[in-house]
C-alpha positions as CSV (number, residue, x, y, z in Angstrom):
1,M,7.5,-15.0,5.9
2,V,10.6,-16.7,7.4
3,L,13.0,-13.9,6.5
4,L,10.8,-11.3,8.2
5,D,11.1,-13.4,11.3
6,L,14.9,-13.4,10.9
7,G,14.8,-9.6,10.5
8,K,12.7,-9.3,13.7
9,K,15.2,-11.4,15.7
10,I,18.2,-9.4,14.5
11,S,16.4,-6.1,15.1
12,N,15.4,-7.2,18.7
13,A,19.1,-8.2,19.3
14,V,20.3,-4.8,18.2
15,N,17.6,-2.9,20.1
16,G,18.5,-4.9,23.2
17,A,22.1,-3.7,23.0
18,L,20.9,-0.1,22.3
19,N,18.5,0.0,25.2
20,N,20.8,-1.8,27.7
21,S,21.3,0.6,30.6
22,N,24.3,-1.5,31.8
23,D,27.5,0.4,31.4
24,D,29.3,-2.8,30.3
25,F,29.6,-2.0,26.6
26,V,31.5,-5.2,25.8
27,A,28.9,-7.5,27.5
28,S,26.1,-5.7,25.6
29,V,27.8,-6.2,22.3
30,D,28.6,-9.9,23.0
31,N,25.0,-10.6,23.9
32,M,23.8,-8.9,20.8
33,L,26.3,-10.9,18.6
34,K,25.2,-14.2,20.2
35,A,21.5,-13.5,19.4
36,I,22.3,-12.4,15.8
37,S,24.5,-15.5,15.2
38,T,21.9,-17.8,16.6
39,A,19.2,-16.3,14.3
40,L,21.4,-16.6,11.2
41,L,22.4,-20.2,11.9
42,Q,18.7,-21.1,12.4
43,N,18.2,-19.5,8.9
44,D,20.7,-21.9,7.4
45,V,23.5,-19.4,6.9
46,N,26.9,-21.1,6.7
47,I,28.6,-21.3,10.1
48,K,31.9,-20.0,8.6
49,L,30.2,-16.9,7.2
50,V,28.4,-16.3,10.6
51,S,31.7,-16.6,12.4
52,S,33.3,-14.2,10.1
53,L,30.5,-11.7,10.5
54,R,30.6,-12.0,14.2
55,S,34.3,-11.4,14.3
56,S,34.1,-8.4,12.0
57,I,31.4,-6.7,14.0
58,R,33.2,-7.3,17.3
59,N,36.5,-6.0,15.9
60,K,34.9,-2.8,14.6
61,L,32.9,-2.1,17.8
62,I,35.3,-3.3,20.5
63,N,38.8,-4.1,19.2
64,G,38.8,-1.3,16.6
65,S,38.7,1.5,19.2
66,S,38.6,1.5,23.0
67,D,37.0,4.9,22.8
68,N,33.7,3.4,21.5
69,A,32.6,2.4,25.0
70,S,33.0,6.0,26.2
71,L,31.0,7.6,23.4
72,P,27.8,9.4,24.2
73,Q,24.8,7.1,24.1
74,Q,23.3,8.4,20.8
75,Q,26.7,8.1,19.0
76,R,27.1,4.6,20.4
77,K,23.7,3.6,19.1
78,N,24.4,5.0,15.7
79,L,27.7,3.2,15.6
80,I,26.1,-0.2,16.5
81,Q,23.3,0.2,14.0
82,K,25.5,1.2,11.1
83,T,28.1,-1.5,11.8
84,V,25.5,-4.3,12.0
85,F,23.8,-3.1,8.9
86,D,27.0,-2.8,6.9
87,E,28.2,-6.2,7.9
88,L,24.9,-7.9,7.0
89,C,25.1,-6.2,3.6
90,N,28.6,-7.5,3.2
91,L,27.4,-11.0,4.1
92,I,25.2,-11.2,1.0
93,D,27.1,-8.9,-1.3
94,C,29.4,-10.0,-4.1
95,K,31.9,-7.2,-4.2
96,S,34.8,-9.0,-5.9
97,S,32.7,-10.0,-8.9
98,T,33.9,-8.5,-12.2
99,V,30.6,-9.0,-13.9
100,Q,29.0,-5.7,-15.0
101,E,25.3,-5.2,-14.4
102,F,23.3,-5.9,-17.5
103,K,21.3,-2.8,-18.7
104,P,19.2,-3.5,-21.8
105,R,19.1,-0.7,-24.3
106,K,16.0,0.8,-26.0
107,R,15.5,0.6,-29.8
108,T,17.7,-2.5,-30.1
109,S,17.2,-6.2,-29.6
110,N,18.5,-7.6,-26.2
111,V,18.4,-11.4,-26.0
112,I,18.2,-12.9,-22.5
113,M,18.7,-16.7,-22.1
114,F,17.5,-18.6,-19.1
115,V,19.2,-21.7,-17.7
116,G,18.6,-23.6,-14.5
117,L,17.6,-26.8,-12.6
118,Q,14.3,-28.6,-13.1
119,G,11.7,-27.4,-10.7
120,A,13.3,-24.1,-9.9
121,G,10.5,-22.1,-11.4
122,K,12.3,-21.1,-14.5
123,T,9.3,-20.8,-16.9
124,T,7.3,-18.8,-14.4
125,T,10.3,-16.5,-13.8
126,C,10.7,-15.9,-17.5
127,T,7.2,-14.4,-17.5
128,K,7.9,-12.4,-14.3
129,L,11.0,-10.9,-15.9
130,A,9.0,-10.1,-19.1
131,V,6.4,-8.3,-17.1
132,Y,9.1,-6.4,-15.2
133,Y,10.7,-5.1,-18.4
134,A,7.3,-4.4,-20.0
135,S,6.5,-2.2,-17.1
136,K,9.6,-0.2,-17.9
137,G,8.4,0.5,-21.3
138,F,10.3,-2.2,-23.3
139,K,8.7,-4.3,-26.1
140,V,9.1,-7.8,-24.8
141,G,8.7,-11.3,-26.3
142,L,9.0,-14.8,-24.9
143,V,10.5,-17.8,-26.7
144,C,9.9,-21.4,-25.4
145,A,13.0,-23.5,-26.4
146,D,12.1,-26.2,-23.9
147,T,11.2,-29.2,-26.1
148,F,12.3,-31.7,-23.4
149,R,9.6,-31.3,-20.8
150,A,6.0,-32.2,-21.7
151,G,3.7,-29.2,-21.3
152,A,6.5,-26.6,-21.1
153,F,5.2,-24.7,-24.1
154,D,1.6,-24.8,-22.8
155,Q,2.8,-23.4,-19.5
156,L,4.7,-20.5,-21.1
157,K,1.8,-19.9,-23.4
158,Q,-0.8,-19.7,-20.6
159,N,1.5,-17.4,-18.6
160,A,2.2,-15.1,-21.5
161,I,-1.4,-14.8,-22.5
162,K,-2.3,-13.9,-18.9
163,A,0.4,-11.3,-18.7
164,N,-0.4,-10.0,-22.3
165,I,3.2,-10.8,-23.5
166,P,3.8,-12.0,-27.1
167,F,5.3,-15.5,-27.3
168,Y,6.7,-18.1,-29.7
169,G,7.0,-21.9,-29.6
170,S,6.3,-25.1,-31.4
171,Y,4.4,-28.3,-30.7
172,S,6.0,-30.2,-33.6
173,E,9.6,-29.0,-33.9
174,P,11.8,-31.3,-31.7
175,S,15.0,-29.3,-32.0
176,P,15.2,-26.6,-29.2
177,V,18.1,-24.9,-31.1
178,K,15.9,-24.4,-34.2
179,V,12.9,-23.2,-32.1
180,A,15.2,-20.7,-30.3
181,M,16.7,-19.4,-33.5
182,E,13.3,-19.0,-35.3
183,G,11.7,-17.3,-32.2
184,V,14.6,-14.9,-31.8
185,A,14.7,-14.1,-35.5
186,K,11.0,-13.5,-35.6
187,F,11.0,-11.0,-32.7
188,K,14.1,-9.3,-34.0
189,K,12.4,-8.7,-37.3
190,E,9.4,-7.2,-35.5
191,K,11.7,-4.8,-33.5
192,F,11.2,-6.3,-30.1
193,E,13.6,-4.8,-27.5
194,I,13.7,-7.7,-25.0
195,I,13.7,-11.3,-26.2
196,I,13.6,-13.9,-23.4
197,V,14.5,-17.5,-24.3
198,D,13.4,-20.3,-21.9
199,T,15.5,-23.5,-22.1
200,S,15.0,-27.0,-20.7
201,G,15.7,-27.6,-17.0
202,R,18.7,-29.7,-16.4
203,H,20.8,-31.3,-13.6
204,Q,24.5,-31.2,-13.0
205,Q,25.0,-34.8,-14.2
206,E,23.2,-34.4,-17.6
207,E,26.1,-33.7,-20.0
208,S,23.9,-33.9,-23.1
209,L,21.5,-31.2,-21.8
210,F,24.5,-29.0,-21.0
211,E,25.8,-29.5,-24.6
212,E,22.3,-28.5,-25.9
213,M,22.3,-25.4,-23.7
214,I,25.7,-24.4,-25.2
215,E,24.4,-25.0,-28.7
216,I,21.4,-22.7,-28.0
217,S,23.6,-20.1,-26.6
218,N,25.9,-20.2,-29.7
219,A,22.8,-20.0,-32.0
220,V,21.0,-17.0,-30.4
221,K,24.1,-15.2,-29.0
222,P,22.4,-13.9,-25.8
223,N,23.3,-10.5,-24.4
224,Q,22.8,-11.9,-20.9
225,T,22.4,-15.5,-19.6
226,L,20.5,-15.8,-16.3
227,M,20.5,-18.9,-14.0
228,V,17.4,-19.6,-12.0
229,L,18.0,-21.2,-8.5
230,D,15.4,-22.4,-6.0
231,A,16.2,-20.6,-2.7
232,S,14.9,-23.6,-0.7
233,I,18.1,-25.6,-1.5
234,G,20.0,-23.3,0.9
235,Q,23.8,-23.7,1.0
236,V,23.8,-26.2,-1.9
237,A,23.1,-23.2,-4.1
238,E,26.9,-22.5,-4.1
239,Q,27.8,-25.9,-5.6
240,Q,25.0,-25.6,-8.3
241,A,26.0,-22.0,-9.1
242,K,29.7,-23.1,-9.7
243,A,28.7,-26.1,-11.8
244,F,26.5,-24.0,-14.1
245,K,29.1,-21.3,-14.2
246,E,31.7,-23.7,-15.6
247,S,29.3,-24.8,-18.4
248,S,27.3,-21.8,-19.4
249,D,29.2,-18.8,-18.0
250,F,26.0,-17.1,-17.0
251,G,26.0,-13.4,-16.0
252,S,23.9,-13.5,-12.9
253,I,21.4,-15.4,-10.8
254,I,17.7,-15.2,-10.0
255,L,16.7,-16.7,-6.7
256,T,13.1,-18.0,-6.6
257,K,10.7,-19.0,-3.8
258,M,12.1,-16.5,-1.3
259,D,8.7,-16.0,0.4
260,G,8.5,-19.0,2.7
261,H,11.7,-20.9,3.2
262,A,14.0,-20.9,6.2
263,K,16.9,-21.6,3.8
264,G,16.4,-18.3,1.8
265,G,19.1,-16.5,3.8
266,G,21.4,-19.5,3.4
267,A,20.9,-19.5,-0.4
268,I,21.7,-15.7,-0.7
269,S,24.8,-15.9,1.4
270,A,26.0,-19.1,-0.4
271,V,25.6,-17.6,-3.8
272,A,27.4,-14.5,-2.7
273,A,30.2,-16.7,-1.4
274,S,30.5,-18.2,-4.9
275,Q,31.3,-14.7,-6.2
276,T,28.1,-14.8,-8.4
277,P,25.9,-11.7,-8.5
278,I,22.2,-12.0,-7.8
279,S,20.1,-9.8,-10.2
280,F,16.5,-10.5,-9.1
281,I,14.6,-12.5,-6.5
282,G,11.1,-14.0,-6.6
283,T,9.1,-13.3,-3.5
284,G,5.8,-15.1,-4.1
285,E,3.4,-16.8,-6.6
286,H,1.9,-13.6,-8.0
287,I,3.3,-12.4,-11.3
288,H,4.4,-9.1,-9.7
289,D,6.1,-10.8,-6.7
290,F,9.5,-10.1,-8.3
291,E,12.0,-7.5,-7.6
292,K,15.5,-6.3,-8.5
293,F,18.0,-7.5,-5.9
294,S,20.1,-5.0,-3.9
295,P,21.9,-6.1,-0.7
296,Q,21.1,-2.7,0.9
297,S,17.4,-2.8,-0.1
298,F,17.1,-6.4,0.9
299,I,18.6,-5.9,4.4
300,K,16.5,-2.7,4.9
301,K,13.2,-4.4,4.2
302,M,14.3,-7.5,6.3
303,L,15.0,-5.3,9.3
304,G,11.8,-3.3,8.9
305,L,13.7,-0.1,7.9
306,G,11.7,0.3,4.7
307,D,13.0,1.0,1.2
308,I,11.7,4.1,-0.5
309,D,13.6,3.4,-3.7
310,S,11.8,0.1,-4.3
311,L,8.5,1.8,-3.4
312,K,9.2,4.5,-6.0
313,D,10.0,1.7,-8.5
314,M,6.7,0.0,-7.8
315,M,4.8,3.3,-8.3
316,E,6.7,4.2,-11.4
317,S,5.6,1.0,-13.0
318,V,2.0,2.2,-13.2
319,K,2.6,6.0,-13.2
320,H,2.4,6.3,-17.0
321,D,-0.1,3.5,-17.5
322,K,-2.6,4.4,-20.2
323,V,-5.4,2.8,-18.2
324,A,-4.5,5.0,-15.2
325,Q,-4.6,8.1,-17.3
326,E,-8.0,7.1,-18.7
327,V,-9.4,6.5,-15.2
328,Q,-7.9,9.8,-14.0
329,E,-9.6,11.7,-16.9
330,N,-13.0,10.0,-16.0
331,M,-12.6,11.3,-12.5
332,R,-11.8,14.8,-13.7
333,Q,-15.0,14.7,-15.6
334,G,-17.0,13.2,-12.7
335,K,-17.7,10.0,-14.7
336,L,-16.3,7.4,-12.3
337,T,-17.7,3.9,-12.9
338,L,-17.5,0.5,-11.3
339,L,-15.2,-0.5,-14.1
340,D,-12.9,2.4,-13.3
341,F,-12.9,1.2,-9.7
342,R,-11.9,-2.3,-10.8
343,K,-9.1,-0.9,-13.0
344,Q,-7.8,1.1,-10.0
345,M,-7.7,-2.1,-7.9
346,E,-5.9,-4.0,-10.7
347,M,-3.3,-1.2,-10.8
348,V,-2.8,-1.5,-7.0
349,S,-2.4,-5.3,-7.3
350,R,0.2,-4.8,-10.1
351,M,2.3,-2.8,-7.6
352,G,2.8,-6.0,-5.6
353,S,1.5,-7.8,-2.6
354,M,0.5,-6.1,0.6
355,A,3.6,-7.7,2.2
356,K,5.8,-6.0,-0.4
357,M,4.2,-2.6,0.2
358,T,4.4,-2.7,4.0
359,Q,8.0,-3.7,3.8
360,A,8.8,-0.8,1.5
361,I,7.1,1.9,3.6
362,P,9.4,2.9,6.6
363,G,7.8,2.0,9.9
364,L,4.6,0.7,8.6
365,S,5.4,-3.0,9.3
366,D,6.2,-2.1,12.9
367,M,3.0,-0.1,13.2
368,M,1.0,-3.1,12.1
369,G,2.7,-5.0,15.0
370,G,2.6,-8.8,15.4
371,N,-0.6,-9.1,13.4
372,S,1.0,-7.8,10.2
373,E,1.0,-11.2,8.4
374,Q,-2.7,-11.8,9.4
375,L,-3.7,-8.3,8.3
376,M,-1.9,-8.7,5.0
377,Q,-3.5,-12.1,4.3
378,S,-7.0,-10.7,5.1
379,T,-6.4,-7.7,2.9
380,N,-5.2,-9.8,0.0
381,Q,-8.3,-12.0,0.5
382,M,-10.4,-8.8,0.4
383,F,-9.0,-7.9,-3.0
384,K,-9.8,-11.4,-4.3
385,T,-13.4,-11.1,-3.1
386,L,-13.7,-7.7,-4.8
387,F,-12.6,-9.2,-8.1
388,Y,-14.9,-12.2,-7.7
389,I,-17.9,-9.9,-7.2
390,M,-17.0,-7.6,-10.1
391,D,-16.3,-10.5,-12.5
392,S,-19.9,-11.5,-11.9
393,M,-21.3,-8.2,-13.1
394,T,-22.5,-7.5,-16.6
395,K,-21.0,-4.8,-18.9
396,K,-24.0,-2.6,-18.2
397,E,-23.5,-2.8,-14.5
398,L,-19.7,-2.3,-14.6
399,N,-20.2,0.8,-16.8
400,S,-22.6,2.4,-14.4
401,D,-22.2,4.4,-11.2
402,G,-23.7,1.5,-9.2
403,S,-27.1,3.1,-8.6
404,I,-28.6,0.4,-10.9
405,F,-28.2,-2.1,-8.1
406,F,-30.3,-0.1,-5.7
407,K,-33.0,0.5,-8.3
408,E,-33.1,-3.3,-9.1
409,P,-32.1,-5.2,-6.0
410,S,-32.4,-8.5,-7.8
411,R,-29.1,-7.7,-9.5
412,M,-27.3,-7.9,-6.2
413,A,-28.7,-11.3,-5.5
414,R,-27.6,-12.6,-8.9
415,V,-24.1,-11.2,-8.5
416,A,-23.8,-12.7,-5.0
417,R,-24.8,-16.1,-6.4
418,G,-22.3,-15.8,-9.3
419,S,-19.4,-14.7,-7.1
420,G,-20.1,-17.1,-4.1
421,T,-20.5,-14.1,-1.8
422,S,-23.4,-12.7,0.2
423,V,-25.8,-9.9,-0.8
424,G,-24.4,-7.9,2.1
425,E,-20.9,-8.1,0.7
426,V,-22.1,-6.9,-2.8
427,E,-24.0,-4.0,-1.2
428,G,-20.9,-3.2,0.9
429,L,-18.7,-3.0,-2.1
430,I,-21.1,-0.7,-4.0
431,Q,-21.5,1.6,-1.0
432,Q,-17.7,1.7,-0.5
433,F,-17.3,2.6,-4.2
434,H,-19.8,5.5,-3.8
435,Q,-17.9,6.8,-0.8
436,M,-14.5,6.4,-2.6
437,G,-15.9,8.0,-5.8
438,S,-17.0,11.1,-3.9
439,M,-13.7,11.3,-2.2
440,M,-11.7,10.8,-5.3
441,N,-13.7,13.3,-7.3
442,S,-13.2,15.8,-4.6
443,N,-9.4,15.1,-4.5
444,A,-9.3,15.4,-8.3
445,Q,-11.0,18.8,-8.3
446,R,-8.7,19.9,-5.5
447,K,-5.7,18.8,-7.4
448,L,-6.8,20.6,-10.5
449,H,-7.2,23.8,-8.3
450,Q,-3.8,23.2,-6.8
451,E,-2.2,22.9,-10.3
452,D,-4.0,26.0,-11.5
453,L,-2.9,27.9,-8.4
454,M,0.7,26.8,-8.7
455,A,0.8,27.5,-12.5
456,A,-0.5,31.0,-11.8
457,N,2.5,31.6,-9.6
458,G,5.0,30.2,-12.0
459,L,5.3,26.8,-10.3
460,G,5.3,24.0,-12.8
461,R,4.6,20.4,-11.8
462,N,7.8,19.1,-13.5
463,M,10.0,21.7,-11.7
464,S,12.9,20.3,-9.8
465,P,12.6,20.3,-6.0
466,Q,15.4,22.8,-5.7
467,M,13.8,25.3,-8.1
468,M,10.4,24.7,-6.5
469,Q,11.9,25.6,-3.1
470,Q,13.5,28.8,-4.5
471,K,10.3,29.9,-6.1
472,M,8.3,29.3,-2.9
473,Q,10.8,31.3,-0.8
474,M,10.5,34.2,-3.3
475,L,6.7,34.0,-3.1
476,K,6.9,33.9,0.7
477,Q,8.9,37.1,0.8
478,Q,6.9,39.0,-1.9
479,N,3.4,37.9,-1.0
480,P,3.2,36.2,2.5
481,K,-0.6,36.0,2.4
482,M,-0.7,34.2,-0.9
483,Y,2.1,31.9,0.3
484,Q,0.0,30.9,3.4
485,D,-3.1,30.3,1.2
486,M,-1.1,28.1,-1.1
487,M,0.3,26.1,1.8
488,Q,-3.1,25.4,3.1
489,Q,-4.3,24.3,-0.3
490,V,-1.4,21.8,-1.0
491,G,-1.5,20.1,2.4
492,G,0.2,22.1,5.1
493,P,3.7,23.4,5.7
494,N,5.3,20.3,4.1
495,G,3.6,21.1,0.8
496,M,2.1,17.7,0.4
497,Q,-0.1,15.2,2.1
498,G,1.2,11.8,3.2
499,F,5.0,11.5,3.2
500,P,6.5,14.8,4.3
501,N,9.9,15.9,3.0
502,M,9.8,13.6,0.0
503,P,9.4,15.9,-3.1
504,N,10.6,13.2,-5.5
505,M,7.9,10.6,-4.6
506,P,5.8,10.0,-7.7
507,A,2.1,10.5,-7.5
508,F,0.0,7.4,-7.9
509,P,-2.4,8.4,-10.7
510,G,-5.8,9.5,-9.5
511,M,-5.2,8.5,-5.9
512,G,-4.3,10.4,-2.8
513,G,-3.8,14.1,-2.1
514,A,-1.4,16.6,-3.6
515,G,1.5,14.2,-3.1
516,G,-0.5,11.4,-4.6
517,M,0.2,9.0,-1.7
518,N,-1.1,9.3,1.8
519,P,-0.1,6.3,3.9
520,F,-2.8,7.0,6.5
521,G,-5.5,8.4,4.3
522,A,-9.1,8.7,5.5
523,G,-11.7,6.3,4.4
524,G,-9.6,3.1,4.6
525,M,-9.5,0.2,2.1
526,P,-12.6,-1.2,0.4
527,F,-15.0,-2.8,2.9
528,G,-13.2,-0.7,5.6
529,G,-10.2,-3.1,5.8
530,M,-7.1,-2.6,7.9
531,N,-9.0,-0.5,10.4
532,G,-8.9,2.6,8.2
533,M,-5.2,2.5,7.5
534,N,-4.7,3.0,3.8
535,P,-1.2,2.8,2.3
536,F,-2.5,4.0,-1.0
537,G,-4.1,7.2,0.2
538,G,-7.4,8.9,-0.6
539,M,-9.3,5.7,-1.3
């Protein structure tokens, strides 16, 4: 990913200044700024913005105070890191915008209208946003008001069916205004909370299409209008944003195709310069490669600093999933099947790509080193192979514990032929499932024991971290032996396995230890991928 390369170049420039043993503070800062500026210009960021950023960082580090050069080394490092981070955030932020962030309300109909250029990925983005809000518990519907492009309704229909999102459109009605009105009215009558209206793609010169867009807006009265922009157009994004703003007065922008274009950084900075807020970005082809945009989160992940908030958001999207609860209950009863295994893998894939996960976990992308892209590609391919194999199994086989394949080896050969894999790969999947099943059943039993132990001592699982800490301190004073026994049961002195000192991290249902998420869990990924490193824990 090009923006990850940009992040590495900026990080290397900052680290070079931090590790420079030369006492010439000014020279170190200037060398760092030269490297950062070169990296940004190569990523198509506007030269005026780069010059402004360079001057601002230099003023704060050198001209702002002559005492900075005499600071202790650690304080100097902290100052450089914070200054560079803050200024990079300012570069892509839209502080002076008066537009308030749109927050849909439950138990009422929120209409969201999409506008944008042809080919920007508008229809696909409509589905991505629908899936995003559905994962938050909203009742979502899609309306195709694009009667101009041939196949537009078919595309939205296919996407909606795949994502299990209700939709509305028409093959015979030529008026997009009428289709939009009927679709919105239908979903409002059925108490849908989010109604997303897709409109025809248009160009700046097409006045008739702009008039049509205004007519649709007047008819459905959207609570929010979103413009979809292709990030690959780079600095031209500013001109397009201003042109649409004058016609449709949209609330914010969604930038698509941020996963592989050198102009992505240019598009973000250009849109920010137009004083237009960015609400979401599309980071890949997968339906879940879509995330809420925050300048701080974006810069953190780009620089490899991780972003725990987005990681929690990913995990919360499946935390209350009914399928997850069913699988967890099966594990509690020791009835784990191959179908449960597949459902678990589907939940993992719904959390996003491996690239997204590794960027969110602090330090993990660095630990994976220069081979991170290759490792992530091979892991994603591994998941595809897993689904190919399991799609070739019968219902009887999926609802079994896998032993049927060893009793009747001919079944492995049939599944291998149907999935385009080898018998060895099928056998490896089943063996890995058996190992994972034993481990997960053991973890589930241990977790039940932990919950019983904690409940017996007045420690509820929904208790706030502060109250939990107070209770634990009381127990430590009143019964030191019981306190030590409990600490051993729940994963050591930090009270959880995986991420220490993170009591608010949600547990991924049915996976991992007491904390629900162990980034370096034993057992590795299915087929032993990633050399045993397992960001989902306990698998």
